[in-house]
Structures are given as structure tokens and as C-alpha cells.
MMTF fields as JSON, N, C-alpha, C and O atoms, coordinates in Angstrom:
{
  "mmtfVersion": "1.0.0",
  "mmtfProducer": "UNKNOWN",
  "numBonds": 519,
  "numAtoms": 520,
  "numGroups": 130,
  "numChains": 1,
  "numModels": 1,
  "chainsPerModel": [1],
  "groupsPerChain": [130],
  "chainIdList": ["A"],
  "bondAtomList": [4, 2, 8, 6, 12, 10, 16, 14, 20, 18, 24, 22, 28, 26, 32, 30, 36, 34, 40, 38, 44, 42, 48, 46, 52, 50, 56, 54, 60, 58, 64, 62, 68, 66, 72, 70, 76, 74, 80, 78, 84, 82, 88, 86, 92, 90, 96, 94, 100, 98, 104, 102, 108, 106, 112, 110, 116, 114, 120, 118, 124, 122, 128, 126, 132, 130, 136, 134, 140, 138, 144, 142, 148, 146, 152, 150, 156, 154, 160, 158, 164, 162, 168, 166, 172, 170, 176, 174, 180, 178, 184, 182, 188, 186, 192, 190, 196, 194, 200, 198, 204, 202, 208, 206, 212, 210, 216, 214, 220, 218, 224, 222, 228, 226, 232, 230, 236, 234, 240, 238, 244, 242, 248, 246, 252, 250, 256, 254, 260, 258, 264, 262, 268, 266, 272, 270, 276, 274, 280, 278, 284, 282, 288, 286, 292, 290, 296, 294, 300, 298, 304, 302, 308, 306, 312, 310, 316, 314, 320, 318, 324, 322, 328, 326, 332, 330, 336, 334, 340, 338, 344, 342, 348, 346, 352, 350, 356, 354, 360, 358, 364, 362, 368, 366, 372, 370, 376, 374, 380, 378, 384, 382, 388, 386, 392, 390, 396, 394, 400, 398, 404, 402, 408, 406, 412, 410, 416, 414, 420, 418, 424, 422, 428, 426, 432, 430, 436, 434, 440, 438, 444, 442, 448, 446, 452, 450, 456, 454, 460, 458, 464, 462, 468, 466, 472, 470, 476, 474, 480, 478, 484, 482, 488, 486, 492, 490, 496, 494, 500, 498, 504, 502, 508, 506, 512, 510, 516, 514],
  "bondOrderList": [1, 1, 1, 1, 1, 1, 1, 1, 1, 1, 1, 1, 1, 1, 1, 1, 1, 1, 1, 1, 1, 1, 1, 1, 1, 1, 1, 1, 1, 1, 1, 1, 1, 1, 1, 1, 1, 1, 1, 1, 1, 1, 1, 1, 1, 1, 1, 1, 1, 1, 1, 1, 1, 1, 1, 1, 1, 1, 1, 1, 1, 1, 1, 1, 1, 1, 1, 1, 1, 1, 1, 1, 1, 1, 1, 1, 1, 1, 1, 1, 1, 1, 1, 1, 1, 1, 1, 1, 1, 1, 1, 1, 1, 1, 1, 1, 1, 1, 1, 1, 1, 1, 1, 1, 1, 1, 1, 1, 1, 1, 1, 1, 1, 1, 1, 1, 1, 1, 1, 1, 1, 1, 1, 1, 1, 1, 1, 1, 1],
  "groupList": [{"groupName": "MET", "atomNameList": ["N", "CA", "C", "O"], "elementList": ["N", "C", "C", "O"], "formalChargeList": [0, 0, 0, 0], "bondAtomList": [1, 0, 2, 1, 3, 2], "bondOrderList": [1, 1, 2], "singleLetterCode": "M", "chemCompType": "L-PEPTIDE LINKING"}, {"groupName": "ALA", "atomNameList": ["N", "CA", "C", "O"], "elementList": ["N", "C", "C", "O"], "formalChargeList": [0, 0, 0, 0], "bondAtomList": [1, 0, 2, 1, 3, 2], "bondOrderList": [1, 1, 2], "singleLetterCode": "A", "chemCompType": "L-PEPTIDE LINKING"}, {"groupName": "LEU", "atomNameList": ["N", "CA", "C", "O"], "elementList": ["N", "C", "C", "O"], "formalChargeList": [0, 0, 0, 0], "bondAtomList": [1, 0, 2, 1, 3, 2], "bondOrderList": [1, 1, 2], "singleLetterCode": "L", "chemCompType": "L-PEPTIDE LINKING"}, {"groupName": "GLY", "atomNameList": ["N", "CA", "C", "O"], "elementList": ["N", "C", "C", "O"], "formalChargeList": [0, 0, 0, 0], "bondAtomList": [1, 0, 2, 1, 3, 2], "bondOrderList": [1, 1, 2], "singleLetterCode": "G", "chemCompType": "PEPTIDE LINKING"}, {"groupName": "ILE", "atomNameList": ["N", "CA", "C", "O"], "elementList": ["N", "C", "C", "O"], "formalChargeList": [0, 0, 0, 0], "bondAtomList": [1, 0, 2, 1, 3, 2], "bondOrderList": [1, 1, 2], "singleLetterCode": "I", "chemCompType": "L-PEPTIDE LINKING"}, {"groupName": "VAL", "atomNameList": ["N", "CA", "C", "O"], "elementList": ["N", "C", "C", "O"], "formalChargeList": [0, 0, 0, 0], "bondAtomList": [1, 0, 2, 1, 3, 2], "bondOrderList": [1, 1, 2], "singleLetterCode": "V", "chemCompType": "L-PEPTIDE LINKING"}, {"groupName": "THR", "atomNameList": ["N", "CA", "C", "O"], "elementList": ["N", "C", "C", "O"], "formalChargeList": [0, 0, 0, 0], "bondAtomList": [1, 0, 2, 1, 3, 2], "bondOrderList": [1, 1, 2], "singleLetterCode": "T", "chemCompType": "L-PEPTIDE LINKING"}, {"groupName": "ARG", "atomNameList": ["N", "CA", "C", "O"], "elementList": ["N", "C", "C", "O"], "formalChargeList": [0, 0, 0, 0], "bondAtomList": [1, 0, 2, 1, 3, 2], "bondOrderList": [1, 1, 2], "singleLetterCode": "R", "chemCompType": "L-PEPTIDE LINKING"}, {"groupName": "GLU", "atomNameList": ["N", "CA", "C", "O"], "elementList": ["N", "C", "C", "O"], "formalChargeList": [0, 0, 0, 0], "bondAtomList": [1, 0, 2, 1, 3, 2], "bondOrderList": [1, 1, 2], "singleLetterCode": "E", "chemCompType": "L-PEPTIDE LINKING"}, {"groupName": "HIS", "atomNameList": ["N", "CA", "C", "O"], "elementList": ["N", "C", "C", "O"], "formalChargeList": [0, 0, 0, 0], "bondAtomList": [1, 0, 2, 1, 3, 2], "bondOrderList": [1, 1, 2], "singleLetterCode": "H", "chemCompType": "L-PEPTIDE LINKING"}, {"groupName": "SER", "atomNameList": ["N", "CA", "C", "O"], "elementList": ["N", "C", "C", "O"], "formalChargeList": [0, 0, 0, 0], "bondAtomList": [1, 0, 2, 1, 3, 2], "bondOrderList": [1, 1, 2], "singleLetterCode": "S", "chemCompType": "L-PEPTIDE LINKING"}, {"groupName": "ASN", "atomNameList": ["N", "CA", "C", "O"], "elementList": ["N", "C", "C", "O"], "formalChargeList": [0, 0, 0, 0], "bondAtomList": [1, 0, 2, 1, 3, 2], "bondOrderList": [1, 1, 2], "singleLetterCode": "N", "chemCompType": "L-PEPTIDE LINKING"}, {"groupName": "PRO", "atomNameList": ["N", "CA", "C", "O"], "elementList": ["N", "C", "C", "O"], "formalChargeList": [0, 0, 0, 0], "bondAtomList": [1, 0, 2, 1, 3, 2], "bondOrderList": [1, 1, 2], "singleLetterCode": "P", "chemCompType": "L-PEPTIDE LINKING"}, {"groupName": "PHE", "atomNameList": ["N", "CA", "C", "O"], "elementList": ["N", "C", "C", "O"], "formalChargeList": [0, 0, 0, 0], "bondAtomList": [1, 0, 2, 1, 3, 2], "bondOrderList": [1, 1, 2], "singleLetterCode": "F", "chemCompType": "L-PEPTIDE LINKING"}, {"groupName": "TRP", "atomNameList": ["N", "CA", "C", "O"], "elementList": ["N", "C", "C", "O"], "formalChargeList": [0, 0, 0, 0], "bondAtomList": [1, 0, 2, 1, 3, 2], "bondOrderList": [1, 1, 2], "singleLetterCode": "W", "chemCompType": "L-PEPTIDE LINKING"}, {"groupName": "GLN", "atomNameList": ["N", "CA", "C", "O"], "elementList": ["N", "C", "C", "O"], "formalChargeList": [0, 0, 0, 0], "bondAtomList": [1, 0, 2, 1, 3, 2], "bondOrderList": [1, 1, 2], "singleLetterCode": "Q", "chemCompType": "L-PEPTIDE LINKING"}, {"groupName": "ASP", "atomNameList": ["N", "CA", "C", "O"], "elementList": ["N", "C", "C", "O"], "formalChargeList": [0, 0, 0, 0], "bondAtomList": [1, 0, 2, 1, 3, 2], "bondOrderList": [1, 1, 2], "singleLetterCode": "D", "chemCompType": "L-PEPTIDE LINKING"}],
  "groupTypeList": [0, 1, 2, 3, 4, 2, 3, 5, 4, 2, 3, 2, 5, 6, 4, 1, 5, 5, 2, 2, 7, 8, 9, 1, 10, 3, 11, 0, 4, 12, 3, 13, 2, 5, 3, 2, 3, 4, 3, 4, 1, 3, 1, 2, 5, 0, 1, 14, 7, 5, 2, 7, 7, 12, 8, 7, 1, 6, 6, 13, 8, 7, 1, 14, 6, 15, 6, 3, 16, 8, 7, 8, 16, 6, 2, 2, 6, 7, 1, 2, 1, 5, 5, 3, 2, 5, 10, 2, 12, 2, 4, 3, 4, 1, 6, 2, 1, 4, 3, 13, 3, 1, 8, 12, 12, 0, 5, 0, 6, 2, 2, 0, 3, 5, 2, 13, 5, 6, 3, 1, 3, 10, 13, 1, 5, 4, 16, 9, 7, 11],
  "groupIdList": [1, 2, 3, 4, 5, 6, 7, 8, 9, 10, 11, 12, 13, 14, 15, 16, 17, 18, 19, 20, 21, 22, 23, 24, 25, 26, 27, 28, 29, 30, 31, 32, 33, 34, 35, 36, 37, 38, 39, 40, 41, 42, 43, 44, 45, 46, 47, 48, 49, 50, 51, 52, 53, 54, 55, 56, 57, 58, 59, 60, 61, 62, 63, 64, 65, 66, 67, 68, 69, 70, 71, 72, 73, 74, 75, 76, 77, 78, 79, 80, 81, 82, 83, 84, 85, 86, 87, 88, 89, 90, 91, 92, 93, 94, 95, 96, 97, 98, 99, 100, 101, 102, 103, 104, 105, 106, 107, 108, 109, 110, 111, 112, 113, 114, 115, 116, 117, 118, 119, 120, 121, 122, 123, 124, 125, 126, 127, 128, 129, 130],
  "secStructList": [7, 2, 2, 2, 2, 2, 2, 2, 2, 2, 2, 2, 2, 2, 2, 2, 2, 2, 2, 2, 2, 2, 2, 1, 7, 6, 6, 2, 2, 2, 2, 2, 2, 2, 2, 2, 2, 2, 2, 2, 2, 2, 2, 2, 2, 2, 2, 2, 2, 2, 2, 2, 7, 4, 4, 4, 1, 7, 2, 2, 2, 2, 2, 2, 6, 6, 7, 1, 7, 2, 2, 2, 2, 2, 2, 2, 2, 2, 2, 2, 2, 2, 2, 2, 2, 2, 2, 2, 2, 2, 2, 2, 2, 2, 2, 2, 2, 2, 2, 6, 6, 7, 7, 2, 2, 2, 2, 2, 2, 2, 2, 2, 2, 2, 2, 2, 2, 2, 2, 2, 2, 2, 2, 2, 2, 2, 2, 2, 2, 7],
  "xCoordList": [-28.496, -27.656, -26.307, -25.851, -25.675, -24.364, -24.461, -23.573, -25.53, -25.696, -25.926, -25.476, -26.619, -26.814, -25.505, -25.246, -24.679, -23.367, -22.506, -21.829, -22.53, -21.768, -22.237, -21.42, -23.542, -24.079, -23.619, -23.279, -23.606, -23.135, -21.656, -21.241, -20.862, -19.427, -19.188, -18.38, -19.886, -19.731, -20.165, -19.546, -21.212, -21.643, -20.595, -20.331, -19.994, -18.955, -17.719, -17.116, -17.339, -16.187, -16.477, -15.61, -17.676, -18.049, -17.99, -17.476, -18.508, -18.455, -17.009, -16.656, -16.167, -14.757, -14.057, -13.284, -14.319, -13.683, -14.143, -13.329, -15.428, -15.938, -15.318, -14.911, -15.241, -14.635, -13.15, -12.641, -12.448, -11.031, -10.845, -9.915, -11.721, -11.611, -11.786, -11.12, -12.67, -12.955, -11.926, -11.62, -11.39, -10.607, -9.154, -8.382, -8.752, -7.404, -6.487, -6.93, -5.197, -4.231, -4.379, -5.113, -3.687, -3.874, -3.61, -4.25, -2.702, -2.326, -3.116, -2.894, -4.013, -4.729, -5.724, -5.845, -6.437, -7.436, -6.777, -7.219, -5.727, -5.085, -4.516, -4.607, -3.935, -3.404, -4.489, -4.316, -5.608, -6.744, -7.257, -7.506, -7.418, -7.954, -6.985, -7.415, -5.683, -4.701, -4.702, -4.699, -4.707, -4.769, -6.028, -5.989, -7.147, -8.412, -8.341, -8.797, -7.77, -7.637, -6.752, -7.069, -5.643, -4.749, -5.45, -5.326, -6.182, -6.919, -7.982, -8.133, -8.721, -9.757, -9.13, -9.629, -8.034, -7.364, -6.867, -7.023, -6.271, -5.809, -6.943, -6.815, -8.056, -9.217, -9.781, -10.172, -9.827, -10.339, -9.431, -9.917, -8.115, -7.175, -7.322, -7.332, -7.436, -7.591, -8.885, -8.887, -9.971, -11.254, -11.204, -11.743, -10.567, -10.449, -9.669, -10.065, -8.556, -7.747, -8.515, -8.43, -9.259, -10.002, -11.154, -11.429, -11.826, -12.975, -12.562, -13.219, -11.496, -11.093, -10.399, -10.759, -9.417, -8.674, -8.48, -7.423, -9.474, -9.363, -8.216, -7.669, -7.853, -6.769, -5.409, -4.469, -5.276, -3.998, -3.932, -2.89, -5.013, -5.024, -4.184, -4.08, -3.594, -2.764, -3.636, -4.841, -3.009, -3.714, -4.317, -5.456, -3.552, -4.057, -5.267, -6.249, -5.212, -6.335, -7.6, -8.689, -7.454, -8.632, -9.161, -10.373, -8.258, -8.702, -9.361, -10.408, -8.768, -9.295, -10.655, -11.528, -10.841, -12.128, -13.117, -14.233, -12.724, -13.555, -14.05, -15.186, -13.183, -13.513, -12.704, -12.854, -11.855, -11.031, -11.727, -12.894, -10.985, -11.535, -11.356, -10.859, -11.768, -11.712, -10.284, -10.051, -9.316, -7.924, -7.426, -6.742, -7.763, -7.327, -8.032, -7.426, -9.292, -10.011, -9.404, -9.244, -9.069, -8.446, -7.072, -6.691, -6.339, -5.013, -5.096, -4.324, -6.018, -6.177, -6.638, -6.164, -7.547, -8.037, -6.902, -6.798, -6.053, -4.931, -3.92, -3.392, -3.647, -2.699, -3.241, -2.493, -4.527, -5.116, -5.166, -5.093, -5.288, -5.242, -3.866, -3.762, -2.813, -1.461, -1.324, -0.758, -1.836, -1.781, -2.524, -2.052, -3.667, -4.419, -3.658, -3.667, -3.001, -2.232, -1.036, -0.717, -0.379, 0.797, 0.398, 1.156, -0.786, -1.18, -1.392, -1.108, -1.878, -2.163, -0.918, -0.937, 0.168, 1.348, 1.985, 2.542, 1.908, 2.496, 1.766, 2.396, 0.461, -0.294, 0.073, 0.164, 0.281, 0.736, 2.102, 2.326, 3.017, 4.353, 4.262, 4.942, 3.417, 3.256, 2.688, 3.11, 1.742, 1.158, 2.213, 2.275, 3.037, 4.113, 5.115, 5.575, 5.454, 6.416, 5.894, 6.638, 4.62, 4.036, 4.0, 4.248, 3.695, 3.686, 5.05, 5.146, 6.112, 7.47, 8.019, 9.172, 7.192, 7.606, 7.952, 8.397, 7.768, 8.042, 7.008, 5.883, 7.402, 6.497, 5.378, 5.663, 4.119, 3.006, 2.967, 2.696, 3.228, 3.196, 4.226, 3.945, 5.413, 6.44, 6.05, 6.233, 5.519, 5.101, 3.993, 4.026, 3.02, 1.909, 2.381, 1.905, 3.316, 3.866, 4.59, 4.405, 5.405, 6.11, 5.137, 5.323, 4.105, 3.112, 2.412, 2.279, 1.966, 1.297, 2.247, 1.852, 3.499, 4.476, 4.742, 4.785, 4.92, 5.174, 3.968, 4.135, 2.766, 1.573, 1.422, 1.012, 1.744, 1.689, 2.699, 2.37, 3.923, 4.961, 4.581, 4.819, 3.998, 3.542, 2.482, 2.535, 1.522, 0.474, 1.024, 0.684, 1.88, 2.455, 3.348, 3.3, 4.155, 5.046, 4.3, 4.635, 3.293, 2.538, 1.767, 1.655, 1.233, 0.533, 1.495, 1.154, 2.699, 3.679, 4.135, 4.246, 4.399, 4.869, 3.783, 4.056, 2.565, 1.474, 1.186, 0.904, 1.252, 1.038, 2.126, 1.845, 3.361, 4.47, 4.344, 4.689, 3.854, 3.722, 2.571, 2.576, 1.594, 0.45, 0.693, -0.141],
  "yCoordList": [17.35, 16.936, 17.659, 18.23, 17.621, 18.258, 19.769, 20.376, 20.374, 21.82, 22.175, 23.222, 21.315, 21.539, 21.48, 22.305, 20.497, 20.37, 21.577, 22.123, 21.997, 23.173, 24.416, 25.24, 24.552, 25.685, 25.695, 26.749, 24.526, 24.427, 24.787, 25.51, 24.288, 24.586, 26.077, 26.674, 26.68, 28.124, 28.925, 29.937, 28.482, 29.149, 29.067, 30.056, 27.894, 27.726, 28.557, 29.148, 28.602, 29.42, 30.895, 31.62, 31.337, 32.732, 33.064, 34.114, 32.184, 32.397, 32.451, 33.298, 31.544, 31.526, 32.821, 33.372, 33.313, 34.556, 35.738, 36.58, 35.81, 36.911, 36.856, 37.887, 35.666, 35.541, 35.882, 36.525, 35.45, 35.792, 37.299, 37.878, 37.922, 39.373, 40.129, 41.137, 39.647, 40.342, 40.056, 40.933, 38.836, 38.431, 38.061, 37.923, 37.896, 37.399, 38.538, 39.651, 38.222, 39.212, 39.411, 38.676, 40.395, 40.824, 39.794, 39.846, 38.87, 37.934, 36.635, 35.776, 36.474, 35.2, 34.993, 33.879, 36.036, 35.873, 35.504, 34.551, 36.228, 35.796, 34.38, 33.611, 34.035, 32.683, 31.63, 30.578, 31.916, 30.996, 30.815, 29.689, 31.923, 31.845, 31.162, 30.417, 31.409, 30.73, 29.233, 28.421, 28.865, 27.446, 26.784, 25.655, 27.483, 26.969, 26.785, 25.771, 27.764, 27.666, 26.513, 25.807, 26.316, 25.203, 23.876, 22.95, 23.778, 22.543, 22.248, 21.106, 23.273, 23.079, 22.706, 21.819, 23.377, 23.05, 21.607, 20.89, 21.183, 19.797, 18.8, 17.777, 19.094, 18.196, 18.134, 17.063, 19.273, 19.285, 18.517, 17.787, 18.676, 17.927, 16.432, 15.638, 16.053, 14.643, 14.08, 12.991, 14.808, 14.347, 14.256, 13.314, 15.217, 15.197, 13.973, 13.304, 13.677, 12.512, 11.207, 10.305, 11.113, 9.878, 9.704, 8.588, 10.791, 10.692, 10.555, 9.846, 11.217, 11.199, 9.9, 9.271, 9.503, 8.271, 7.499, 7.598, 6.742, 6.041, 5.034, 4.771, 4.476, 3.483, 4.123, 3.425, 5.431, 6.116, 6.849, 7.405, 6.854, 7.52, 6.715, 5.493, 7.415, 6.74, 6.038, 6.276, 5.182, 4.482, 5.481, 5.319, 6.513, 7.519, 8.242, 8.459, 8.616, 9.337, 8.486, 8.977, 7.22, 6.341, 6.134, 6.095, 6.002, 5.801, 7.066, 6.986, 8.225, 9.476, 9.815, 10.317, 9.544, 9.844, 8.696, 8.776, 7.64, 6.458, 5.82, 5.352, 5.804, 5.122, 3.842, 3.124, 3.556, 2.356, 1.156, 1.217, 0.07, -1.144, -1.115, -0.139, -2.199, -2.228, -2.227, -1.758, -2.737, -2.709, -1.269, -0.917, -0.448, 0.947, 1.726, 2.59, 1.426, 2.081, 1.707, 2.558, 0.431, -0.025, 0.605, 0.977, 0.723, 1.337, 2.78, 3.179, 3.553, 4.942, 5.013, 5.858, 4.144, 4.137, 3.86, 4.514, 2.894, 2.565, 3.704, 3.998, 4.35, 5.468, 6.638, 7.273, 6.923, 8.009, 7.663, 8.556, 6.377, 5.961, 6.239, 6.663, 6.003, 6.306, 7.805, 8.212, 8.621, 10.076, 10.467, 11.315, 9.861, 10.156, 9.781, 10.526, 8.635, 8.206, 9.113, 9.419, 9.541, 10.397, 11.816, 12.509, 12.243, 13.633, 13.941, 15.056, 12.993, 13.282, 13.696, 14.75, 12.91, 13.384, 14.621, 15.459, 14.743, 15.918, 17.2, 18.243, 17.129, 18.314, 18.681, 19.861, 17.678, 17.956, 18.621, 19.568, 18.127, 18.724, 20.152, 21.05, 20.36, 21.706, 22.664, 23.818, 22.194, 23.036, 23.428, 24.582, 22.469, 22.774, 23.751, 24.666, 23.559, 24.455, 25.888, 26.829, 26.051, 27.401, 27.951, 29.138, 27.096, 27.521, 27.966, 28.84, 27.369, 27.742, 28.914, 29.307, 29.474, 30.699, 30.563, 31.538, 29.404, 29.261, 30.055, 30.264, 30.485, 31.252, 30.35, 29.345, 30.675, 29.823, 29.546, 28.409, 30.543, 30.205, 29.136, 28.256, 29.219, 28.226, 26.854, 25.846, 26.813, 25.538, 24.9, 23.699, 25.701, 25.161, 24.705, 23.693, 25.447, 25.044, 23.712, 22.818, 23.582, 22.315, 21.178, 20.063, 21.453, 20.428, 19.94, 18.735, 20.875, 20.471, 19.716, 18.742, 20.164, 19.48, 18.06, 17.134, 17.886, 16.543, 15.633, 14.462, 16.152, 15.333, 14.97, 13.853, 15.894, 15.595, 14.516, 13.568, 14.66, 13.658, 12.314, 11.271, 12.324, 11.083, 10.402, 9.19, 11.17, 10.599, 10.033, 8.916, 10.806, 10.333, 9.117, 8.149, 9.174, 8.053, 6.796, 5.703, 6.937, 5.749, 5.163, 3.942, 6.01, 5.509, 4.718, 3.638, 5.258, 4.575, 3.255, 2.247, 3.257, 2.032, 0.962, -0.198, 1.338, 0.358, -0.15, -1.334, 0.732, 0.311, -0.658, -1.633, -0.396, -1.279, -2.658, -3.669, -2.693, -3.972, -4.815, -6.035, -4.189, -4.951, -5.265, -5.904],
  "zCoordList": [-12.802, -11.687, -11.742, -10.751, -12.935, -13.074, -12.881, -12.282, -13.383, -13.203, -11.739, -11.275, -11.017, -9.587, -8.825, -7.949, -9.165, -8.522, -8.856, -7.985, -10.121, -10.53, -9.779, -9.369, -9.599, -8.847, -7.403, -6.864, -6.77, -5.381, -5.3, -4.395, -6.24, -6.241, -6.434, -5.723, -7.391, -7.61, -6.383, -6.052, -5.716, -4.493, -3.397, -2.713, -3.225, -2.208, -2.527, -1.631, -3.808, -4.207, -3.942, -3.454, -4.257, -4.016, -2.528, -2.145, -1.7, -0.247, 0.229, 1.048, -0.283, 0.116, -0.285, 0.499, -1.495, -1.945, -1.096, -0.719, -0.793, 0.038, 1.431, 1.966, 2.022, 3.354, 3.324, 4.242, 2.267, 2.152, 1.993, 2.556, 1.233, 1.034, 2.35, 2.587, 3.189, 4.445, 5.536, 6.343, 5.566, 6.734, 6.455, 7.404, 5.214, 4.923, 4.484, 4.204, 4.435, 3.968, 2.459, 1.798, 1.928, 0.55, -0.531, -1.582, -0.319, -1.378, -1.364, -2.217, -0.437, -0.336, -1.47, -1.979, -1.878, -2.938, -4.266, -4.908, -4.708, -5.959, -5.864, -6.821, -4.728, -4.562, -4.618, -5.232, -3.974, -3.997, -5.411, -5.843, -6.145, -7.501, -8.465, -9.346, -8.307, -9.162, -8.872, -9.798, -7.6, -7.249, -7.76, -8.249, -7.648, -8.166, -9.676, -10.205, -10.366, -11.821, -12.248, -13.205, -11.547, -11.869, -11.626, -12.428, -10.531, -10.243, -11.281, -11.713, -11.685, -12.703, -14.037, -14.73, -14.406, -15.671, -15.664, -16.652, -14.558, -14.463, -14.572, -15.244, -13.912, -13.983, -15.395, -15.86, -16.082, -17.455, -18.41, -19.273, -18.261, -19.108, -18.859, -19.8, -17.602, -17.261, -17.839, -18.413, -17.693, -18.231, -19.751, -20.332, -20.393, -21.85, -22.31, -23.265, -21.63, -22.024, -21.839, -22.672, -20.747, -20.473, -21.455, -21.895, -21.8, -22.702, -24.163, -24.925, -24.558, -25.965, -26.349, -27.343, -25.573, -25.849, -24.549, -23.926, -24.137, -22.85, -22.803, -21.732, -23.941, -23.954, -23.709, -23.329, -23.915, -23.714, -22.376, -22.028, -21.638, -20.331, -19.342, -19.446, -18.393, -17.399, -16.361, -16.273, -15.591, -14.521, -13.539, -13.102, -13.193, -12.257, -12.831, -12.121, -14.097, -14.704, -14.712, -14.411, -15.055, -15.059, -13.644, -13.433, -12.676, -11.292, -10.749, -10.106, -10.995, -10.444, -11.027, -10.319, -12.32, -12.959, -12.824, -13.338, -12.145, -11.896, -13.186, -13.262, -14.207, -15.452, -15.604, -16.593, -14.637, -14.706, -14.095, -13.708, -14.02, -13.432, -11.91, -11.347, -11.267, -9.798, -9.274, -8.16, -10.038, -9.611, -9.505, -8.544, -10.475, -10.448, -9.335, -8.701, -9.102, -8.005, -6.654, -5.78, -6.491, -5.248, -5.071, -3.961, -6.157, -6.115, -5.614, -4.741, -6.156, -5.724, -4.271, -3.511, -3.885, -2.505, -1.528, -0.491, -1.856, -0.97, -0.901, 0.171, -2.037, -2.041, -1.22, -0.476, -1.352, -0.567, 0.919, 1.764, 1.244, 2.65, 3.244, 4.395, 2.469, 2.942, 3.2, 4.214, 2.293, 2.485, 3.764, 4.522, 4.002, 5.216, 6.473, 7.453, 6.452, 7.623, 7.877, 9.026, 6.813, 6.96, 7.362, 8.041, 6.944, 7.185, 8.664, 9.101, 9.433, 10.847, 11.632, 12.267, 11.616, 12.351, 11.721, 12.431, 10.391, 9.753, 10.145, 10.322, 10.278, 10.701, 12.137, 12.475, 12.975, 14.338, 14.357, 15.111, 13.526, 13.437, 12.905, 13.403, 11.887, 11.326, 12.366, 12.447, 13.151, 14.2, 15.228, 15.653, 15.625, 16.572, 15.973, 16.654, 14.7, 14.054, 14.033, 14.31, 13.705, 13.706, 15.131, 15.348, 16.093, 17.491, 17.981, 18.842, 17.437, 17.829, 17.024, 17.201, 16.138, 15.455, 13.985, 13.38, 13.388, 11.956, 11.158, 11.611, 9.982, 9.118, 8.604, 7.952, 8.875, 8.432, 6.928, 6.543, 6.046, 4.611, 4.233, 3.42, 4.826, 4.513, 5.047, 4.365, 6.254, 6.843, 6.003, 5.737, 5.589, 4.793, 3.417, 2.902, 2.817, 1.522, 1.65, 0.824, 2.673, 2.888, 3.177, 2.691, 3.962, 4.278, 3.015, 2.801, 2.178, 0.934, 0.014, -0.626, -0.054, -0.894, -0.43, -1.24, 0.873, 1.408, 1.186, 0.845, 1.372, 1.145, -0.329, -0.647, -1.232, -2.665, -3.034, -3.748, -2.548, -2.839, -2.228, -2.837, -1.043, -0.417, -1.266, -1.472, -1.76, -2.607, -3.899, -4.29, -4.567, -5.83, -5.6, -6.359, -4.557, -4.269, -3.868, -4.326, -3.02, -2.606, -3.781, -3.895, -4.655, -5.837, -6.72, -7.201, -6.935, -7.783, -7.161, -7.858, -5.857, -5.194, -5.196, -5.505, -4.858, -4.827, -6.231, -6.411, -7.233, -8.621, -9.061, -9.758, -8.661, -9.042, -8.392, -9.003, -7.167, -6.463, -6.986, -6.823, -7.608, -8.124, -9.538, -10.18]
}
């Protein structure tokens, strides 16, 4: 099962790299691969912490890897719901900004940053309230 999932992921990454090579500007492939590497490294560190010492893993790590209890799962679900609600108007604003002439890389960087801060902040606030 895990090897099948890994094969599908590798296939999708390969397709994405080929499409980026054919249709994107010069810096997109290195950026994509660096982002992919950072994401994989973060996931591996999180999985290692949860598997090696589950009692020392953070609430987020247990919730993200689905090794926590139902409270942690609910906490992550609620935080991701906040990100989803905030993302819709932000994407509309980003689209308008690009339409009015803003630089797309800057708009996308700001959009990703705001969504990341929203996710981290909502997770912390909801965790504090529970």
C-alpha cells in the first residue's frame, strides 16, 4: 500500500517537473524542488519525533500524523477550517492585485505567508481555548 502511494506521488512529481520544464520560467523548477525537499524533510522530522518519542511530540505533530487522540484531531480540523474560510477572500484579493498589475511572485508569496500565519495562529488560539 505504502509503495503504491509512493509510486503515485513520484509519478505526479515527475509530471509536474516535466510540465514546469516545458511551460514555466527558468526558476520555477528549482523553486518547486526546493519547496518539495523542505516539505519532505519536515514530514520526515515530524514522523521521526512521533514514532521515536510520542510523549515528547507536540500537539500539532500528533494531530498532523493522526497519532493523537480525538481532541487533537478535532483541533487540527478546526484550524484547517479557519484557513479554508480565510483563503477564499484572500485568493479573490490576490487575483485582483495581479489584475491591477502587482507582481505575481510577490502576491503569491504574501498569500502563502498569510495562509501559513493564519493556520499557525488559529491552531494556537483554538488549542489555548480548549
